[in-house]
C-alpha positions in Angstrom: 20.2 -57.0 -20.1 23.4 -55.0 -19.3 23.0 -52.1 -16.8 24.0 -49.0 -18.8 25.4 -47.4 -15.7 27.9 -50.3 -15.4 28.4 -51.1 -19.0 31.7 -52.4 -20.4 32.1 -49.2 -22.4 31.6 -47.0 -19.3 34.1 -49.1 -17.3 36.6 -48.7 -20.1 36.1 -45.0 -20.3 36.8 -44.7 -16.5 40.0 -46.8 -16.9 41.2 -44.5 -19.7 40.4 -41.4 -17.7 42.3 -42.7 -14.7 45.5 -42.5 -16.7 45.7 -38.8 -15.9 45.4 -35.6 -18.0 46.1 -37.5 -21.2 43.4 -39.9 -20.3 40.9 -37.1 -19.9 41.7 -36.0 -23.4 41.2 -39.5 -24.8 38.1 -39.9 -22.7 36.6 -36.7 -24.2 37.4 -38.0 -27.6 35.7 -41.3 -26.8 32.6 -39.3 -25.7 32.7 -37.2 -28.8 32.8 -40.3 -30.9 29.6 -41.6 -29.5 27.7 -38.4 -28.9 27.1 -35.2 -30.9 29.9 -32.6 -30.4 29.0 -29.7 -28.1 27.2 -26.8 -29.8 28.8 -23.4 -29.7 25.5 -22.1 -28.3 26.4 -23.9 -25.1 30.2 -23.7 -25.1 30.5 -20.0 -26.1 33.8 -18.3 -27.0 36.2 -15.8 -25.6 35.9 -12.3 -26.9 37.6 -9.2 -25.5 38.8 -11.0 -22.4 35.4 -12.4 -21.4 33.4 -15.5 -22.3 30.3 -14.8 -24.4 27.5 -17.0 -25.6 25.2 -16.6 -28.6 21.5 -16.1 -27.8 19.8 -19.4 -27.2 16.2 -18.3 -26.7 13.7 -17.2 -29.3 12.6 -13.6 -29.6 9.5 -14.2 -27.5 11.7 -14.7 -24.4 13.8 -12.2 -22.5 17.5 -12.6 -23.5 19.8 -13.9 -20.8 22.4 -11.6 -19.4 26.0 -12.2 -20.3 28.1 -14.1 -17.7 29.9 -12.0 -15.1 33.5 -10.9 -16.0 35.2 -10.0 -12.8 38.7 -8.7 -12.7 41.3 -11.1 -11.4 41.7 -10.5 -7.6 45.1 -9.0 -7.9 43.8 -6.3 -10.3 40.8 -5.3 -8.2 40.8 -1.9 -6.4 41.4 -2.2 -2.7 38.9 -0.5 -0.3 39.3 0.4 3.4 36.0 0.4 5.2 35.9 3.1 7.9 33.3 2.2 10.6 32.0 -1.3 11.3 28.4 -0.4 12.2 25.1 -1.9 11.0 25.3 -0.7 7.4 28.9 -1.8 6.9 28.4 -5.2 8.3 24.9 -6.0 7.0 25.2 -4.5 3.5 28.5 -3.1 2.4 31.0 -5.7 3.3 28.8 -8.6 2.0 28.4 -6.6 -1.3 32.0 -7.1 -2.1 31.2 -10.8 -2.8 29.2 -9.5 -5.8 31.7 -6.9 -6.9 33.5 -7.2 -10.2 36.2 -4.6 -9.7 36.8 -4.1 -6.0 37.9 -5.9 -2.8 38.1 -5.0 0.9 41.7 -4.8 2.1 41.5 -2.8 5.3 39.2 -2.0 8.2 38.9 0.9 10.6 37.0 0.7 13.9 37.1 1.9 17.5 36.4 -1.6 18.7 39.3 -4.1 18.8 36.9 -7.0 19.2 35.0 -6.1 16.1 38.2 -5.5 14.2 39.5 -9.0 15.0 36.2 -10.7 14.3 35.4 -9.0 11.0 39.0 -9.2 9.8 39.0 -12.9 10.3 35.6 -13.2 8.5 36.9 -11.3 5.4 40.5 -12.3 5.3 41.9 -8.9 6.2 45.5 -8.8 7.3 46.1 -7.9 10.9 48.4 -5.0 9.9 45.5 -3.6 7.8 43.3 -3.1 10.8 43.3 0.5 12.1 41.9 2.3 15.0 40.5 5.8 14.6 43.7 7.1 16.2 46.0 5.2 13.9 43.9 5.9 10.8 46.5 8.3 9.3 49.1 5.5 8.9 46.8 4.1 6.2 49.0 6.3 3.9 51.6 3.6 4.1 49.4 0.8 2.9 49.7 0.6 -0.9 46.8 -1.9 -1.2 44.3 0.7 -0.1 43.2 2.9 -3.0 39.8 4.0 -1.7 38.5 4.9 1.8 34.8 4.2 2.2 33.4 6.3 5.0 30.5 4.6 6.8 30.4 6.8 10.0 27.8 9.2 11.6 27.3 12.2 9.3 29.2 14.7 11.4 32.4 12.6 11.1 32.4 12.4 7.3 34.3 15.7 6.8 37.1 14.8 9.2 37.8 11.4 7.7 37.4 12.6 4.1 40.1 15.2 4.8 42.3 12.7 6.6 41.9 10.2 3.8 42.7 12.9 1.2 45.8 13.9 3.2 46.9 10.3 3.1 46.6 10.2 -0.7 43.5 8.0 -0.8 40.4 8.4 -2.9 37.1 8.9 -0.9 33.7 7.3 -1.1 31.4 8.6 1.5 27.9 7.5 2.6 25.1 10.0 2.2 24.4 12.6 3.3 28.0 13.7 2.6 28.0 15.8 5.8 25.9 17.9 8.2 26.2 21.2 6.2 26.9 22.6 2.8 30.0 24.3 4.2 31.4 21.0 5.4 30.6 19.5 2.0 32.4 22.2 0.2 35.4 21.7 2.5 35.5 18.0 1.6 35.4 18.8 -2.1 38.2 21.3 -1.7 40.4 18.9 0.3 40.1 16.1 -2.2 40.7 18.5 -5.1 43.8 19.8 -3.4 45.1 16.3 -2.8 44.3 15.2 -6.3 42.0 12.4 -5.2 38.5 11.5 -6.2 35.4 12.1 -4.0 32.2 10.3 -4.6 28.9 10.2 -2.6 27.2 6.8 -2.2 23.9 7.6 -3.9 23.0 3.9 -4.5 19.6 4.7 -6.0 21.3 6.3 -9.0 23.0 3.0 -9.8 19.9 0.8 -9.2 18.4 -0.7 -12.4 14.7 0.1 -11.8 15.4 3.7 -10.9 17.7 4.0 -13.8 15.0 2.7 -16.1 12.6 5.2 -14.7 15.2 7.9 -15.4 15.5 6.7 -19.0 11.7 6.9 -19.5 11.6 10.5 -18.1 14.6 11.8 -20.0 13.6 10.1 -23.4 10.0 11.4 -23.3 8.8 7.9 -23.9 5.5 8.7 -22.1 5.6 12.5 -22.5 6.4 15.1 -19.9 6.8 14.2 -16.3 3.9 16.1 -14.7 4.4 15.0 -11.1 6.7 12.9 -8.9 5.7 11.5 -5.5 8.3 10.1 -3.2 7.5 8.6 0.2 10.1 7.2 2.6 9.0 6.3 6.1 10.2 4.0 8.9 9.8 3.9 12.6 12.2 4.4 15.4 12.3 2.2 18.6 10.5 3.9 21.5 13.8 3.9 23.5 15.7 5.1 20.5 16.5 8.6 22.0 20.1 7.6 22.4 20.7 6.9 18.7 23.1 9.3 17.0 20.4 10.0 14.4 18.4 11.8 17.1 21.3 14.1 17.9 21.4 17.2 15.6 25.1 17.8 16.0 25.9 14.2 14.8 23.1 13.8 12.2 22.5 17.3 10.9 18.8 16.7 10.9 16.1 14.1 11.4 14.1 12.1 8.9 15.1 14.6 6.1 18.8 13.9 6.4 18.4 10.2 6.8 15.6 9.0 4.5 14.0 12.1 3.0 17.3 12.7 1.1 16.4 9.7 -1.0 13.2 11.4 -2.3 15.1 14.7 -2.8 18.0 13.2 -4.7 15.9 10.8 -6.8 13.6 13.6 -8.0 16.7 15.5 -9.1 18.2 12.4 -10.7 15.0 11.4 -12.6 14.5 14.8 -14.1 18.2 15.8 -14.4 17.0 19.3 -13.3 17.5 21.4 -10.2 14.5 22.8 -8.4 13.8 26.5 -8.6 11.4 26.7 -5.6 10.9 24.7 -2.4 8.1 24.8 0.1 8.3 22.6 3.3 6.9 21.8 6.7 8.2 19.7 9.5 6.8 18.1 12.7 8.2 16.8 15.9 5.8 15.2 18.5 5.9 17.4 21.7 7.4 15.7 24.7 9.0 12.8 22.7 12.7 12.7 23.7 13.6 11.0 20.4 12.6 14.2 18.6 13.8 16.9 21.0 16.5 18.0 18.6 15.4 16.8 15.1 12.2 16.4 13.2 10.1 13.3 13.0 8.3 14.2 9.8 9.1 16.4 6.9 7.0 17.2 3.8 8.3 19.2 1.0 7.4 20.3 -2.6 9.9 21.0 -5.3 9.1 22.9 -8.5 11.4 22.3 -11.5 12.1 24.5 -14.5 10.1 22.1 -16.7 7.2 22.6 -14.3 7.4 19.1 -12.9 6.1 19.2 -9.3 7.7 16.8 -6.8 5.9 16.0 -3.6 8.0 14.3 -1.0 7.3 12.9 2.5 9.7 11.4 5.0 9.0 10.3 8.5 10.3 8.3 11.5 6.7 7.9 12.7 5.1 5.8 10.0 5.5 2.1 9.2 8.2 1.2 6.6 7.1 2.4 3.2 9.5 3.4 0.4 7.3 4.1 -2.6 7.5 6.5 -5.5 5.1 7.3 -8.4 5.6 9.1 -11.6 2.7 10.8 -13.4 3.6 11.3 -17.0 1.5 12.7 -19.9 0.6 9.2 -21.3 1.4 6.8 -18.4 1.7 6.4 -14.7 4.7 4.5 -13.3 4.2 2.9 -9.8 7.4 1.8 -8.0 6.9 0.0 -4.6 10.1 -0.5 -2.6 11.8 2.1 -4.7 14.3 3.0 -2.0 14.8 -0.4 -0.4 18.1 -2.3 -0.6 16.3 -4.9 -2.8 12.9 -5.9 -4.0 12.2 -3.0 -6.4 9.2 -3.3 -8.7 7.8 -1.2 -11.5 4.3 -1.1 -13.0 3.6 1.0 -16.1 -0.1 1.9 -16.5 -0.9 3.2 -20.0 -3.4 2.9 -22.8 -3.3 -0.4 -24.7 -5.5 -0.1 -27.8 -8.9 0.8 -26.6 -8.2 -0.3 -23.1 -5.9 0.6 -20.2 -3.3 -2.0 -19.3 -0.7 -2.5 -16.6 2.7 -3.8 -17.5 4.7 -5.3 -14.6 8.3 -4.7 -15.7 10.8 -7.3 -14.6 14.4 -6.1 -14.7 17.4 -8.2 -13.6 18.2 -7.0 -10.0 21.7 -6.0 -9.0 23.2 -5.3 -5.6 23.2 -1.5 -5.3 26.2 -1.4 -3.0 28.3 -3.5 -5.3 27.2 -1.4 -8.3 28.4 1.9 -6.7 31.5 0.3 -5.3 32.4 -1.0 -8.8 31.8 2.4 -10.3 34.2 4.0 -7.8 36.8 1.3 -8.5 36.4 1.9 -12.3 36.8 5.7 -11.8 40.0 5.1 -9.9 41.3 2.7 -12.5 40.5 4.8 -15.5 40.8 8.3 -14.1 37.2 9.3 -14.9 35.0 11.5 -12.7 32.5 9.7 -10.6 28.8 10.0 -11.7 27.9 11.2 -8.2 30.8 13.4 -7.2 31.1 15.6 -4.1 29.4 18.5 -5.9 26.3 16.4 -6.2 26.3 15.9 -2.4 26.9 19.6 -1.8 23.9 20.5 -3.9 21.7 18.2 -1.8 23.1 19.8 1.4 22.1 23.3 0.1 18.6 22.1 -0.8 18.1 20.5 2.6 19.1 23.8 4.2 16.5 25.5 2.0 13.9 23.0 3.1 14.5 23.8 6.7 14.4 27.5 5.9 11.0 27.1 4.4 9.7 25.1 7.3 10.9 27.7 9.8 9.5 30.7 8.0 6.3 29.0 6.5 7.2 30.6 3.1 8.5 29.2 -0.2 12.2 29.6 -0.9 13.2 30.7 -4.4 16.4 29.1 -5.7 18.9 30.0 -8.4 18.3 28.3 -11.8 20.9 26.1 -13.3 21.2 25.6 -17.1 21.2 22.2 -18.7 20.8 18.8 -17.2 22.9 17.0 -14.5 24.6 20.2 -13.5 26.4 18.5 -10.6 26.9 15.0 -11.9 29.9 13.4 -13.6 29.8 11.8 -17.1 26.9 9.5 -17.8 27.4 5.9 -16.8 28.9 3.8 -19.5 26.6 1.3 -21.2 27.0 -2.1 -19.5 28.2 -4.9 -21.7 
């Protein structure tokens, strides 16, 4: 019996294929002559500059996502990363590998060793590596379109203003600064220079949180009665030297760092602005880590629709980043809501004569890549970012009201804003 792996026909096919490119064509014809031609369901076709495939699963299964359609490298928007700390190296720079529209083209750091090391890892040109002192010469680098500021909070304003002066668009980490006055100055500087300013609120681009927003806004389960957001994590016992424990550098404690996620997400889900805030804070006596900033903050927000948001942030509790939505006809539980990955969503609602829980499975996406790509798209098309500087300024003002309430022990009444998304840009375009 002839071994099919070493059959005469197979040896002949290899000889034909060895003739070069023409042989490959002949070889493919030989295969087509013996086997059924490929089905379009597997080969797909090109449409609108991207490869698409017809659906291959029956209606009972979740449809597969379309294949990625990244821009060619030479068309991607170039970013300069300012600050090579933990977040930049662990999350932001790796996220460019999953970006469709952007690429890192420059680095800024006060450490020559880190500049050399990271530049080699990401293929950044030596002449595109800047110190903080030489940062302003970035104006002469045409590859850099966007400056992504990943520095301690108190430094955001300076580098946003310097980037704007250099004619570069600005993406800044949250919180956008240490005060609403600094935030307003950043907005004014970017407007004067004619460049875009976006705050990196990654949760507003994360699929599970966006789905929760759609449920709230659509009224699918009725009115949102209450929102609960919890964001806690611990600080090392010898962590008193961290910049996050210095009020001048951080602006505040757990509120500015992790409580902001609860505050901004409550606003994002409802689309509304709170009309009243009540808060309390706590710092353990004698603990040098919290000599200048709070360890724990708890605050309540009341919205015009009478949704009540209860939020807790602390540096004193084990890592927990959980939110829960209580709606008229359902409860939505979201473990890991504010994590970099691992989000979940459980919808608890009536099912016939019973109560059922649906564990929703949504295709995850890298949150940093999503926000980077959105900024790149705004630069390329001229549209306003979904989370512009004005969104960041509003959060700064609300955090100031939270501290005011905690100091006085009294609720703070706030001005009412008409309509939804008063400080956001145009809605995100539907993904293909």
